[in-house]
N, CA, C and O atoms as a GROMACS GRO file, in nm:
protein
  464
    1MET      N    1  -1.233  -5.271   2.915
    1MET     CA    2  -1.312  -5.183   2.831
    1MET      C    3  -1.371  -5.260   2.713
    1MET      O    4  -1.483  -5.233   2.670
    2ARG      N    5  -1.294  -5.355   2.662
    2ARG     CA    6  -1.346  -5.436   2.552
    2ARG      C    7  -1.467  -5.515   2.600
    2ARG      O    8  -1.569  -5.525   2.531
    3ASP      N    9  -1.455  -5.571   2.720
    3ASP     CA   10  -1.567  -5.647   2.776
    3ASP      C   11  -1.688  -5.557   2.801
    3ASP      O   12  -1.802  -5.599   2.784
    4LEU      N   13  -1.661  -5.432   2.842
    4LEU     CA   14  -1.771  -5.337   2.862
    4LEU      C   15  -1.840  -5.309   2.728
    4LEU      O   16  -1.962  -5.303   2.720
    5GLY      N   17  -1.760  -5.293   2.622
    5GLY     CA   18  -1.817  -5.273   2.489
    5GLY      C   19  -1.904  -5.389   2.447
    5GLY      O   20  -2.010  -5.371   2.386
    6LYS      N   21  -1.858  -5.509   2.480
    6LYS     CA   22  -1.937  -5.629   2.446
    6LYS      C   23  -2.064  -5.634   2.531
    6LYS      O   24  -2.173  -5.661   2.479
    7ALA      N   25  -2.050  -5.609   2.662
    7ALA     CA   26  -2.166  -5.616   2.752
    7ALA      C   27  -2.272  -5.512   2.719
    7ALA      O   28  -2.392  -5.538   2.731
    8THR      N   29  -2.228  -5.394   2.676
    8THR     CA   30  -2.324  -5.288   2.644
    8THR      C   31  -2.364  -5.288   2.497
    8THR      O   32  -2.438  -5.203   2.450
    9GLN      N   33  -2.312  -5.388   2.427
    9GLN     CA   34  -2.339  -5.404   2.283
    9GLN      C   35  -2.302  -5.278   2.204
    9GLN      O   36  -2.374  -5.236   2.114
   10ASP      N   37  -2.188  -5.221   2.243
   10ASP     CA   38  -2.135  -5.104   2.173
   10ASP      C   39  -2.025  -5.152   2.079
   10ASP      O   40  -1.912  -5.172   2.122
   11PRO      N   41  -2.057  -5.171   1.951
   11PRO     CA   42  -1.959  -5.228   1.858
   11PRO      C   43  -1.837  -5.139   1.837
   11PRO      O   44  -1.728  -5.189   1.812
   12VAL      N   45  -1.854  -5.008   1.846
   12VAL     CA   46  -1.741  -4.917   1.826
   12VAL      C   47  -1.643  -4.930   1.943
   12VAL      O   48  -1.522  -4.941   1.921
   13LEU      N   49  -1.694  -4.927   2.066
   13LEU     CA   50  -1.608  -4.943   2.183
   13LEU      C   51  -1.538  -5.079   2.179
   13LEU      O   52  -1.418  -5.088   2.204
   14PHE      N   53  -1.613  -5.183   2.149
   14PHE     CA   54  -1.554  -5.317   2.143
   14PHE      C   55  -1.443  -5.322   2.038
   14PHE      O   56  -1.334  -5.371   2.067
   15PHE      N   57  -1.469  -5.270   1.918
   15PHE     CA   58  -1.370  -5.273   1.810
   15PHE      C   59  -1.246  -5.192   1.848
   15PHE      O   60  -1.134  -5.238   1.829
   16CYS      N   61  -1.266  -5.072   1.900
   16CYS     CA   62  -1.152  -4.986   1.936
   16CYS      C   63  -1.066  -5.050   2.044
   16CYS      O   64  -0.943  -5.048   2.034
   17GLU      N   65  -1.128  -5.108   2.144
   17GLU     CA   66  -1.051  -5.171   2.252
   17GLU      C   67  -0.984  -5.300   2.203
   17GLU      O   68  -0.872  -5.330   2.245
   18ASP      N   69  -1.051  -5.374   2.117
   18ASP     CA   70  -0.990  -5.494   2.061
   18ASP      C   71  -0.867  -5.456   1.978
   18ASP      O   72  -0.764  -5.523   1.987
   19TRP      N   73  -0.879  -5.351   1.900
   19TRP     CA   74  -0.768  -5.302   1.818
   19TRP      C   75  -0.652  -5.258   1.910
   19TRP      O   76  -0.536  -5.291   1.885
   20MET      N   77  -0.685  -5.182   2.014
   20MET     CA   78  -0.583  -5.133   2.107
   20MET      C   79  -0.512  -5.249   2.175
   20MET      O   80  -0.390  -5.245   2.191
   21LEU      N   81  -0.585  -5.352   2.216
   21LEU     CA   82  -0.523  -5.468   2.279
   21LEU      C   83  -0.428  -5.539   2.183
   21LEU      O   84  -0.319  -5.581   2.223
   22ALA      N   85  -0.468  -5.553   2.058
   22ALA     CA   86  -0.380  -5.617   1.959
   22ALA      C   87  -0.253  -5.536   1.942
   22ALA      O   88  -0.144  -5.592   1.934
   23ASP      N   89  -0.266  -5.403   1.935
   23ASP     CA   90  -0.148  -5.317   1.922
   23ASP      C   91  -0.059  -5.329   2.045
   23ASP      O   92   0.063  -5.336   2.033
   24GLU      N   93  -0.119  -5.330   2.162
   24GLU     CA   94  -0.044  -5.339   2.288
   24GLU      C   95   0.033  -5.471   2.295
   24GLU      O   96   0.152  -5.472   2.328
   25VAL      N   97  -0.033  -5.581   2.264
   25VAL     CA   98   0.032  -5.712   2.266
   25VAL      C   99   0.150  -5.712   2.168
   25VAL      O  100   0.257  -5.763   2.200
   26THR      N  101   0.129  -5.656   2.050
   26THR     CA  102   0.234  -5.655   1.948
   26THR      C  103   0.354  -5.573   1.993
   26THR      O  104   0.468  -5.619   1.980
   27HIS      N  105   0.333  -5.454   2.046
   27HIS     CA  106   0.449  -5.373   2.082
   27HIS      C  107   0.518  -5.426   2.208
   27HIS      O  108   0.640  -5.413   2.220
   28VAL      N  109   0.444  -5.485   2.301
   28VAL     CA  110   0.508  -5.546   2.418
   28VAL      C  111   0.594  -5.665   2.376
   28VAL      O  112   0.705  -5.682   2.425
   29LYS      N  113   0.540  -5.747   2.286
   29LYS     CA  114   0.617  -5.862   2.237
   29LYS      C  115   0.745  -5.816   2.167
   29LYS      O  116   0.852  -5.872   2.189
   30MET      N  117   0.732  -5.715   2.081
   30MET     CA  118   0.850  -5.665   2.010
   30MET      C  119   0.953  -5.610   2.109
   30MET      O  120   1.072  -5.638   2.095
   31GLY      N  121   0.910  -5.533   2.205
   31GLY     CA  122   1.002  -5.477   2.303
   31GLY      C  123   1.071  -5.584   2.385
   31GLY      O  124   1.192  -5.578   2.408
   32SER      N  125   0.995  -5.682   2.429
   32SER     CA  126   1.051  -5.791   2.509
   32SER      C  127   1.151  -5.873   2.428
   32SER      O  128   1.259  -5.906   2.477
   33ASP      N  129   1.116  -5.904   2.304
   33ASP     CA  130   1.207  -5.980   2.217
   33ASP      C  131   1.335  -5.901   2.190
   33ASP      O  132   1.445  -5.955   2.201
   34TRP      N  133   1.320  -5.774   2.155
   34TRP     CA  134   1.438  -5.694   2.120
   34TRP      C  135   1.526  -5.668   2.241
   34TRP      O  136   1.648  -5.666   2.228
   35LEU      N  137   1.468  -5.649   2.357
   35LEU     CA  138   1.549  -5.629   2.477
   35LEU      C  139   1.645  -5.745   2.494
   35LEU      O  140   1.763  -5.726   2.523
   36ARG      N  141   1.595  -5.865   2.477
   36ARG     CA  142   1.679  -5.984   2.493
   36ARG      C  143   1.780  -5.999   2.379
   36ARG      O  144   1.894  -6.038   2.401
   37ARG      N  145   1.738  -5.968   2.258
   37ARG     CA  146   1.828  -5.982   2.143
   37ARG      C  147   1.946  -5.886   2.149
   37ARG      O  148   2.060  -5.926   2.126
   38ILE      N  149   1.918  -5.759   2.180
   38ILE     CA  150   2.028  -5.662   2.176
   38ILE      C  151   2.119  -5.672   2.299
   38ILE      O  152   2.227  -5.612   2.300
   39THR      N  153   2.077  -5.745   2.400
   39THR     CA  154   2.161  -5.760   2.519
   39THR      C  155   2.213  -5.902   2.538
   39THR      O  156   2.280  -5.930   2.637
   40GLU      N  157   2.185  -5.992   2.444
   40GLU     CA  158   2.219  -6.133   2.465
   40GLU      C  159   2.369  -6.158   2.481
   40GLU      O  160   2.408  -6.255   2.545
   41LYS      N  161   2.453  -6.072   2.424
   41LYS     CA  162   2.597  -6.091   2.434
   41LYS      C  163   2.659  -6.007   2.546
   41LYS      O  164   2.781  -6.004   2.562
   42ASP      N  165   2.577  -5.939   2.621
   42ASP     CA  166   2.623  -5.854   2.730
   42ASP      C  167   2.537  -5.881   2.853
   42ASP      O  168   2.440  -5.809   2.880
   43PRO      N  169   2.572  -5.987   2.929
   43PRO     CA  170   2.489  -6.027   3.044
   43PRO      C  171   2.467  -5.915   3.147
   43PRO      O  172   2.359  -5.907   3.206
   44ASP      N  173   2.567  -5.830   3.168
   44ASP     CA  174   2.550  -5.721   3.265
   44ASP      C  175   2.446  -5.621   3.216
   44ASP      O  176   2.363  -5.573   3.294
   45ARG      N  177   2.451  -5.589   3.087
   45ARG     CA  178   2.353  -5.497   3.030
   45ARG      C  179   2.214  -5.558   3.034
   45ARG      O  180   2.116  -5.489   3.064
   46GLN      N  181   2.204  -5.687   3.004
   46GLN     CA  182   2.074  -5.754   3.008
   46GLN      C  183   2.018  -5.754   3.150
   46GLN      O  184   1.900  -5.730   3.171
   47LYS      N  185   2.105  -5.783   3.246
   47LYS     CA  186   2.060  -5.784   3.386
   47LYS      C  187   2.009  -5.645   3.427
   47LYS      O  188   1.905  -5.634   3.491
   48ALA      N  189   2.084  -5.540   3.388
   48ALA     CA  190   2.042  -5.403   3.421
   48ALA      C  191   1.910  -5.369   3.353
   48ALA      O  192   1.823  -5.306   3.414
   49ALA      N  193   1.894  -5.409   3.227
   49ALA     CA  194   1.770  -5.381   3.154
   49ALA      C  195   1.652  -5.453   3.217
   49ALA      O  196   1.544  -5.396   3.231
   50LEU      N  197   1.672  -5.579   3.255
   50LEU     CA  198   1.563  -5.655   3.317
   50LEU      C  199   1.530  -5.602   3.456
   50LEU      O  200   1.414  -5.606   3.498
   51GLU      N  201   1.631  -5.553   3.530
   51GLU     CA  202   1.605  -5.491   3.661
   51GLU      C  203   1.523  -5.362   3.644
   51GLU      O  204   1.432  -5.334   3.721
   52PHE      N  205   1.558  -5.285   3.539
   52PHE     CA  206   1.482  -5.163   3.510
   52PHE      C  207   1.338  -5.200   3.475
   52PHE      O  208   1.243  -5.136   3.521
   53GLN      N  209   1.321  -5.303   3.393
   53GLN     CA  210   1.187  -5.348   3.354
   53GLN      C  211   1.108  -5.389   3.478
   53GLN      O  212   0.989  -5.359   3.488
   54ARG      N  213   1.173  -5.456   3.573
   54ARG     CA  214   1.106  -5.498   3.696
   54ARG      C  215   1.062  -5.376   3.778
   54ARG      O  216   0.954  -5.375   3.836
   55THR      N  217   1.149  -5.274   3.782
   55THR     CA  218   1.116  -5.151   3.854
   55THR      C  219   0.993  -5.084   3.793
   55THR      O  220   0.903  -5.040   3.865
   56VAL      N  221   0.990  -5.078   3.660
   56VAL     CA  222   0.875  -5.019   3.591
   56VAL      C  223   0.749  -5.102   3.618
   56VAL      O  224   0.642  -5.047   3.643
   57ASP      N  225   0.763  -5.235   3.612
   57ASP     CA  226   0.648  -5.322   3.641
   57ASP      C  227   0.595  -5.297   3.782
   57ASP      O  228   0.474  -5.298   3.804
   58LYS      N  229   0.686  -5.275   3.877
   58LYS     CA  230   0.644  -5.250   4.015
   58LYS      C  231   0.567  -5.118   4.022
   58LYS      O  232   0.463  -5.110   4.089
   59LEU      N  233   0.617  -5.016   3.954
   59LEU     CA  234   0.547  -4.888   3.953
   59LEU      C  235   0.408  -4.902   3.891
   59LEU      O  236   0.311  -4.843   3.940
   60PHE      N  237   0.399  -4.979   3.783
   60PHE     CA  238   0.272  -4.994   3.714
   60PHE      C  239   0.180  -5.099   3.777
   60PHE      O  240   0.074  -5.131   3.723
   61SER      N  241   0.223  -5.152   3.892
   61SER     CA  242   0.130  -5.238   3.966
   61SER      C  243   0.040  -5.153   4.056
   61SER      O  244  -0.051  -5.203   4.121
   62PHE      N  245   0.069  -5.021   4.056
   62PHE     CA  246  -0.013  -4.925   4.130
   62PHE      C  247  -0.029  -4.963   4.277
   62PHE      O  248  -0.140  -4.974   4.329
   63GLY      N  249   0.086  -4.984   4.341
   63GLY     CA  250   0.084  -5.020   4.483
   63GLY      C  251   0.027  -5.158   4.509
   63GLY      O  252  -0.025  -5.186   4.616
   64GLY      N  253   0.038  -5.243   4.408
   64GLY     CA  254  -0.012  -5.379   4.422
   64GLY      C  255  -0.158  -5.396   4.383
   64GLY      O  256  -0.214  -5.505   4.397
   65PHE      N  257  -0.220  -5.289   4.333
   65PHE     CA  258  -0.360  -5.300   4.291
   65PHE      C  259  -0.378  -5.384   4.166
   65PHE      O  260  -0.486  -5.438   4.143
   66ARG      N  261  -0.272  -5.396   4.086
   66ARG     CA  262  -0.279  -5.482   3.968
   66ARG      C  263  -0.224  -5.618   4.009
   66ARG      O  264  -0.106  -5.632   4.040
   67GLY      N  265  -0.310  -5.717   4.008
   67GLY     CA  266  -0.269  -5.851   4.049
   67GLY      C  267  -0.370  -5.954   4.004
   67GLY      O  268  -0.459  -5.925   3.924
   68GLU      N  269  -0.355  -6.073   4.055
   68GLU     CA  270  -0.444  -6.182   4.016
   68GLU      C  271  -0.550  -6.214   4.120
   68GLU      O  272  -0.639  -6.295   4.096
   69GLU      N  273  -0.540  -6.150   4.237
   69GLU     CA  274  -0.638  -6.178   4.341
   69GLU      C  275  -0.775  -6.125   4.299
   69GLU      O  276  -0.786  -6.027   4.225
   70GLU      N  277  -0.877  -6.190   4.346
   70GLU     CA  278  -1.015  -6.151   4.311
   70GLU      C  279  -1.044  -6.007   4.349
   70GLU      O  280  -1.115  -5.936   4.278
   71GLU      N  281  -0.988  -5.962   4.464
   71GLU     CA  282  -1.015  -5.826   4.510
   71GLU      C  283  -0.930  -5.720   4.440
   71GLU      O  284  -0.948  -5.601   4.464
   72SER      N  285  -0.837  -5.762   4.354
   72SER     CA  286  -0.754  -5.665   4.281
   72SER      C  287  -0.842  -5.584   4.186
   72SER      O  288  -0.912  -5.641   4.102
   73PRO      N  289  -0.839  -5.451   4.199
   73PRO     CA  290  -0.922  -5.370   4.110
   73PRO      C  291  -0.873  -5.372   3.965
   73PRO      O  292  -0.951  -5.352   3.873
   74ILE      N  293  -0.743  -5.397   3.946
   74ILE     CA  294  -0.687  -5.406   3.811
   74ILE      C  295  -0.627  -5.545   3.797
   74ILE      O  296  -0.530  -5.579   3.865
   75HIS      N  297  -0.685  -5.625   3.711
   75HIS     CA  298  -0.638  -5.763   3.697
   75HIS      C  299  -0.522  -5.773   3.600
   75HIS      O  300  -0.519  -5.708   3.495
   76LEU      N  301  -0.426  -5.855   3.638
   76LEU     CA  302  -0.312  -5.882   3.551
   76LEU      C  303  -0.364  -5.955   3.427
   76LEU      O  304  -0.432  -6.057   3.438
   77ALA      N  305  -0.331  -5.903   3.314
   77ALA     CA  306  -0.382  -5.959   3.188
   77ALA      C  307  -0.296  -6.078   3.145
   77ALA      O  308  -0.218  -6.070   3.050
   78ARG      N  309  -0.311  -6.188   3.217
   78ARG     CA  310  -0.228  -6.307   3.194
   78ARG      C  311  -0.240  -6.356   3.050
   78ARG      O  312  -0.139  -6.389   2.987
   79LYS      N  313  -0.361  -6.361   2.998
   79LYS     CA  314  -0.382  -6.411   2.861
   79LYS      C  315  -0.306  -6.326   2.760
   79LYS      O  316  -0.242  -6.378   2.669
   80PHE      N  317  -0.314  -6.194   2.776
   80PHE     CA  318  -0.248  -6.106   2.681
   80PHE      C  319  -0.097  -6.107   2.699
   80PHE      O  320  -0.024  -6.091   2.601
   81ARG      N  321  -0.049  -6.126   2.820
   81ARG     CA  322   0.095  -6.138   2.841
   81ARG      C  323   0.148  -6.266   2.778
   81ARG      O  324   0.259  -6.268   2.725
   82THR      N  325   0.070  -6.372   2.784
   82THR     CA  326   0.109  -6.497   2.718
   82THR      C  327   0.116  -6.475   2.567
   82THR      O  328   0.210  -6.521   2.502
   83LEU      N  329   0.016  -6.406   2.512
   83LEU     CA  330   0.018  -6.375   2.369
   83LEU      C  331   0.139  -6.290   2.331
   83LEU      O  332   0.190  -6.300   2.219
   84ALA      N  333   0.185  -6.206   2.423
   84ALA     CA  334   0.300  -6.119   2.398
   84ALA      C  335   0.433  -6.193   2.417
   84ALA      O  336   0.540  -6.134   2.403
   85GLY      N  337   0.426  -6.322   2.448
   85GLY     CA  338   0.547  -6.402   2.458
   85GLY      C  339   0.606  -6.415   2.596
   85GLY      O  340   0.717  -6.466   2.612
   86PHE      N  341   0.535  -6.369   2.698
   86PHE     CA  342   0.585  -6.384   2.835
   86PHE      C  343   0.582  -6.532   2.873
   86PHE      O  344   0.487  -6.603   2.842
   87SER      N  345   0.687  -6.576   2.940
   87SER     CA  346   0.690  -6.713   2.991
   87SER      C  347   0.608  -6.718   3.120
   87SER      O  348   0.576  -6.614   3.179
   88GLU      N  349   0.574  -6.837   3.162
   88GLU     CA  350   0.502  -6.853   3.289
   88GLU      C  351   0.584  -6.795   3.404
   88GLU      O  352   0.530  -6.732   3.495
   89GLU      N  353   0.715  -6.816   3.398
   89GLU     CA  354   0.805  -6.762   3.502
   89GLU      C  355   0.799  -6.609   3.506
   89GLU      O  356   0.797  -6.551   3.615
   90GLU      N  357   0.796  -6.545   3.390
   90GLU     CA  358   0.788  -6.399   3.385
   90GLU      C  359   0.655  -6.349   3.439
   90GLU      O  360   0.650  -6.246   3.506
   91ILE      N  361   0.549  -6.420   3.410
   91ILE     CA  362   0.417  -6.380   3.460
   91ILE      C  363   0.411  -6.396   3.611
   91ILE      O  364   0.358  -6.309   3.681
   92VAL      N  365   0.464  -6.506   3.662
   92VAL     CA  366   0.467  -6.527   3.808
   92VAL      C  367   0.550  -6.417   3.874
   92VAL      O  368   0.515  -6.370   3.982
   93ASP      N  369   0.661  -6.377   3.810
   93ASP     CA  370   0.742  -6.269   3.864
   93ASP      C  371   0.662  -6.139   3.872
   93ASP      O  372   0.674  -6.065   3.969
   94LEU      N  373   0.579  -6.111   3.770
   94LEU     CA  374   0.494  -5.992   3.774
   94LEU      C  375   0.395  -5.998   3.891
   94LEU      O  376   0.370  -5.897   3.957
   95VAL      N  377   0.340  -6.116   3.914
   95VAL     CA  378   0.248  -6.134   4.027
   95VAL      C  379   0.323  -6.108   4.158
   95VAL      O  380   0.270  -6.043   4.248
   96ASP      N  381   0.446  -6.159   4.167
   96ASP     CA  382   0.528  -6.138   4.287
   96ASP      C  383   0.562  -5.991   4.306
   96ASP      O  384   0.561  -5.941   4.419
   97VAL      N  385   0.594  -5.921   4.197
   97VAL     CA  386   0.625  -5.778   4.203
   97VAL      C  387   0.505  -5.701   4.256
   97VAL      O  388   0.520  -5.613   4.340
   98ALA      N  389   0.386  -5.736   4.208
   98ALA     CA  390   0.264  -5.670   4.256
   98ALA      C  391   0.242  -5.698   4.405
   98ALA      O  392   0.201  -5.609   4.479
   99ALA      N  393   0.269  -5.820   4.447
   99ALA     CA  394   0.255  -5.855   4.589
   99ALA      C  395   0.354  -5.775   4.675
   99ALA      O  396   0.320  -5.729   4.784
  100GLU      N  397   0.477  -5.760   4.626
  100GLU     CA  398   0.577  -5.678   4.697
  100GLU      C  399   0.529  -5.534   4.709
  100GLU      O  400   0.536  -5.474   4.816
  101ALA      N  401   0.480  -5.479   4.599
  101ALA     CA  402   0.433  -5.341   4.599
  101ALA      C  403   0.316  -5.324   4.695
  101ALA      O  404   0.307  -5.224   4.766
  102TYR      N  405   0.227  -5.422   4.699
  102TYR     CA  406   0.112  -5.415   4.790
  102TYR      C  407   0.159  -5.418   4.935
  102TYR      O  408   0.111  -5.341   5.018
  103ALA      N  409   0.253  -5.507   4.966
  103ALA     CA  410   0.305  -5.517   5.103
  103ALA      C  411   0.373  -5.385   5.144
  103ALA      O  412   0.356  -5.339   5.257
  104GLU      N  413   0.448  -5.325   5.052
  104GLU     CA  414   0.514  -5.198   5.081
  104GLU      C  415   0.410  -5.087   5.102
  104GLU      O  416   0.425  -5.005   5.193
  105ALA      N  417   0.306  -5.085   5.020
  105ALA     CA  418   0.201  -4.984   5.036
  105ALA      C  419   0.129  -5.000   5.169
  105ALA      O  420   0.098  -4.902   5.236
  106GLN      N  421   0.102  -5.125   5.207
  106GLN     CA  422   0.036  -5.151   5.336
  106GLN      C  423   0.124  -5.107   5.452
  106GLN      O  424   0.075  -5.050   5.550
  107ALA      N  425   0.255  -5.133   5.442
  107ALA     CA  426   0.348  -5.093   5.547
  107ALA      C  427   0.355  -4.941   5.559
  107ALA      O  428   0.359  -4.887   5.670
  108MET      N  429   0.357  -4.873   5.444
  108MET     CA  430   0.360  -4.725   5.447
  108MET      C  431   0.231  -4.670   5.507
  108MET      O  432   0.234  -4.571   5.581
  109GLN      N  433   0.119  -4.733   5.474
  109GLN     CA  434  -0.009  -4.688   5.530
  109GLN      C  435  -0.012  -4.710   5.681
  109GLN      O  436  -0.057  -4.623   5.756
  110ALA      N  437   0.036  -4.825   5.726
  110ALA     CA  438   0.040  -4.854   5.870
  110ALA      C  439   0.132  -4.755   5.943
  110ALA      O  440   0.100  -4.709   6.052
  111ALA      N  441   0.247  -4.724   5.882
  111ALA     CA  442   0.340  -4.629   5.943
  111ALA      C  443   0.278  -4.491   5.950
  111ALA      O  444   0.295  -4.421   6.050
  112ALA      N  445   0.207  -4.450   5.846
  112ALA     CA  446   0.141  -4.318   5.844
  112ALA      C  447   0.032  -4.311   5.950
  112ALA      O  448   0.016  -4.209   6.017
  113THR      N  449  -0.042  -4.420   5.964
  113THR     CA  450  -0.149  -4.427   6.065
  113THR      C  451  -0.089  -4.420   6.205
  113THR      O  452  -0.140  -4.350   6.292
  114ALA      N  453   0.019  -4.494   6.226
  114ALA     CA  454   0.084  -4.495   6.358
  114ALA      C  455   0.143  -4.358   6.392
  114ALA      O  456   0.145  -4.318   6.508
  115ALA      N  457   0.191  -4.287   6.291
  115ALA     CA  458   0.253  -4.157   6.312
  115ALA      C  459   0.150  -4.048   6.344
  115ALA      O  460   0.183  -3.945   6.403
  116SER      N  461   0.024  -4.073   6.302
  116SER     CA  462  -0.076  -3.967   6.324
  116SER      C  463  -0.158  -3.989   6.446
  116SER      O  464  -0.246  -3.909   6.477
   0.00000   0.00000   0.00000
């Protein structure tokens, strides 16, 4: 949307989306940092929290539509995830989660087609 604001020379849209992205990066970074800090002395709790985070990431990949492939309608915001403090390993894991979700969605679609 920010890019659309820039392309259409709409300064209000560009500013609002730029502001929203800054807020999003900030709260994601804070959440990611705090998740690790409050669970650092409890490995089981940290593992459960990170597994929950992975489940949410899979849901928000929208059946694998959010990814890095050119044909992905929703692109993974790698630059903004890096700004939010994600490691390369965490970003690659998100890409893998999206690929898993896409494979599952394709399998469900194939099963539905075969059943009908």
